[in-house]
N, C-alpha and C positions, 0 to 999 in steps of 0.2 A: 242943682248940680246936674250936668249932662251925664247921661248914661254912658257906660263903657260898653261898646258894642264891637263884637268880632264876628264876621261872617265867614263860615267855611263854605266854599262855593266852587263852581266850575263854570266859566263863562259860556261854554257850549251847551249847557244843560238848561232846557226851557223851564224846568221846575225851579232850579236855583235862581234863574233869572227873575222870577217873581219877587224874591226878596230884594234884589237890586232895585227894581222899579219902586217898591214901597219905600225903601231907604232913601232913594233919590228924591221921590216926591215929597217925603216928609222932611227932607234936608237934614238928615241925621248923619253926623260924622261916624265913620266906622273903619275898622281895620279888616282886611280880608286875607284869607289864606286859601290858595288854590289847591283843590284836591284833584289829583290825577285819577280820572275814572277809567283809564285804560289798563291799569295795573291793580293787583289786590291792595286793599286798603291797609295802611300801616296800623300797628297795634296802638299807636298814639291816637290815631283818628277813631279807631273802633272804641277806644275808651271814652271818647266824646259822644259818638253816635254808634252804638253797637250794630245798627242796621247798615252802616257804611254808606248811607245815602247823603246827598246834598239837596238843599242847604241844611246846615246846622247854624244856629244863632246863639252866641254867648252874649247874654244881656245882663250886665252887672254880675257876671259869674254864673248865672243860671242858663242852662242849656235848653233850647227850644228847637224841635225838629219838625219836619214835614212842611212843605212849602206853603200850603194853604193856612196852616196853623201859625206859621211864622208871620205871614203877611197880615192875618187877622190880629195877632198879638200886637204887632207894631201899630196898626191902625187904632186899636183899643188903647194902647199905652200912650199914644200921642194923638189925641183928638184933633181932627182936621176936616178938610173938605172931602176926604176919601169916603167916609161913611158917617152917618149921623150917630152921635152917642145914644146909648139906650135910655130907657126911662119913660118914653111916651109911646102911645100906639102909632103915631106918625113915624117916629124913628124906627120902631120895630118893623113897620110895613116897608119902609125904604130898605132896610137891611134884608128883609125877606125877599124883596124883589131882586136885589143884587144876587143873593144866593140862588134864587131860581134861575136867573139868567145864566150864571156861570154853570150851574148844573145842566141846564138845557144845552148850552153850547158844547160841553164835553160829551154828554151822553148821547145826544141826538145827531150832532153834526161832526164834531171832531173825530169821533170814533169811526165814522165812515170815511173821513179824509185819511185817517191812518190806514184803514183797510186798502184804500186805493194805492197808497204808497208802497205797501208791503205785499201787494197781490202777486201771485206766482205767474199769472198770465196777463196778457193785454186785455183779454175779454173780462177777466175778473176785475182788473183795475178800472175799466170803463164802467162796469156795472156798479162798482162801489162809488165811483165819481158821480154817477147820475143819482145814486141814493143820497150822497152827501148834499148835492144841490137841492134835491127834493126836501130833505130834512131842514136844511138851512132856510129854504124858502117858507116852509110850513111852520117851523118851530121858532127859529131865531129872528127872522125878519120882522115879525110883528112886535117883538119886544124892543126893537130899536126905532120904532115909529116916531118917538119924541127925542131921539138923540140930538144934542145941540152944542157941540158935535159929539159929546160923550154921553154915557148911559144916563137915562132918566132925565134928560134935558139939562144936564150939567155942562157948564162951560170949562170945568176943570176935570182932571182925571178923577175917577172914582175907584173903589175897590174892585169893581167889575173889570176895569181895564188893567189893574194891577195883576189880577188873577188870570187874565186871558191874553195880555199884550204880547208876551214872548211867543205864544202859539200863533197869534195872528201874523207876526213877522214871518214865521216859517210857512204858514198857510199861503201867504201871497208870494213868497220868494221862491220856494222850491219848484213848483211847476214851471215857472218862467225860466228856470235854469236846467230844465230837462229832467227833473226828479218828479215822477208821477205824471199822469196824463194832463195835458194842457186844458182839457175840458173842466178840470177842477176850478179854474179861475176865469176862463174865457167869457162865460156868460154872467158873471157876478154883477156887472153894472146894469144889466137889463132885468135879470131875474130877481136879484136881491139888492136893489139900489140903497136901501137903508143900511144894510150890512156893509156894502161896498164903501159908502161914504164914511161910515163910522170907522171901519177897519183902516182906511187910509189916514184918517185923523189920528188914530191910535199909533200907527207905526211911525208917524212923523214927530211924535212927542219925544223930547230929549230924555225924559225919565224912562221911557220905554226902550229907546234905541241906543242908550249910552254905551252898552257893552256888546252891542250887536255887531257881528262880523259875518256878513252874508257869505263871503267867499269860503271861509272856514266851515261854516255850517253846511253849505251845499256839498263841499268836498267830503266831509266826514259822513254825511248822510248817504252819499253815493257809495262810499266804501262799505258802510254797514249793509246797505241793500245788496251790494254785489256779493258780500260774504254770505248773506242769508240765502240768496238765490243759487249760489254755488253749492 
């Protein structure tokens, strides 16, 4: 019997977007409820997730929260090409490599990208941009040497793309639309060719871009940045 799945989400949130990618790739039918993140959460939603965050997943009546946990749960509950099932050293190693890649991307590279976007001055933004490129080149680029076109030589999406895809969409889209310094992406093809090729394959995948609205994300990000700088 198919699971009864309801996703509490917001299409503009990159964390909630992770759950959409997993559900799409696993071809799981689900109901969704959009949570308005611009206003205080309702008591009804806080009863589902006291933290008030998205995504929240109701799976056969059981609530699962936090985007990485939701995505991992779905991959474990529905074995597929996303990640090998456990039980062997080879599967454990493959899972560990996915986890290491995701951790490296967020802690070493994406953190610097975020600093560049939210810098208070152009000088700070450019410094963070250069550090982003440095860390991407040093830490992330080698981990994608065998991408074909997806992580670890896979020809299909993996959990690595599920957990990073929504952020890759933003990483490539925002600077070309005037959000953050252009230097964030200008030299990617020459300095990080593995990453650049992989990233473009990721954003072109329908499971990744199905709810992506570039215009809305760019507009909302500009509004957030303007309020912060004001």
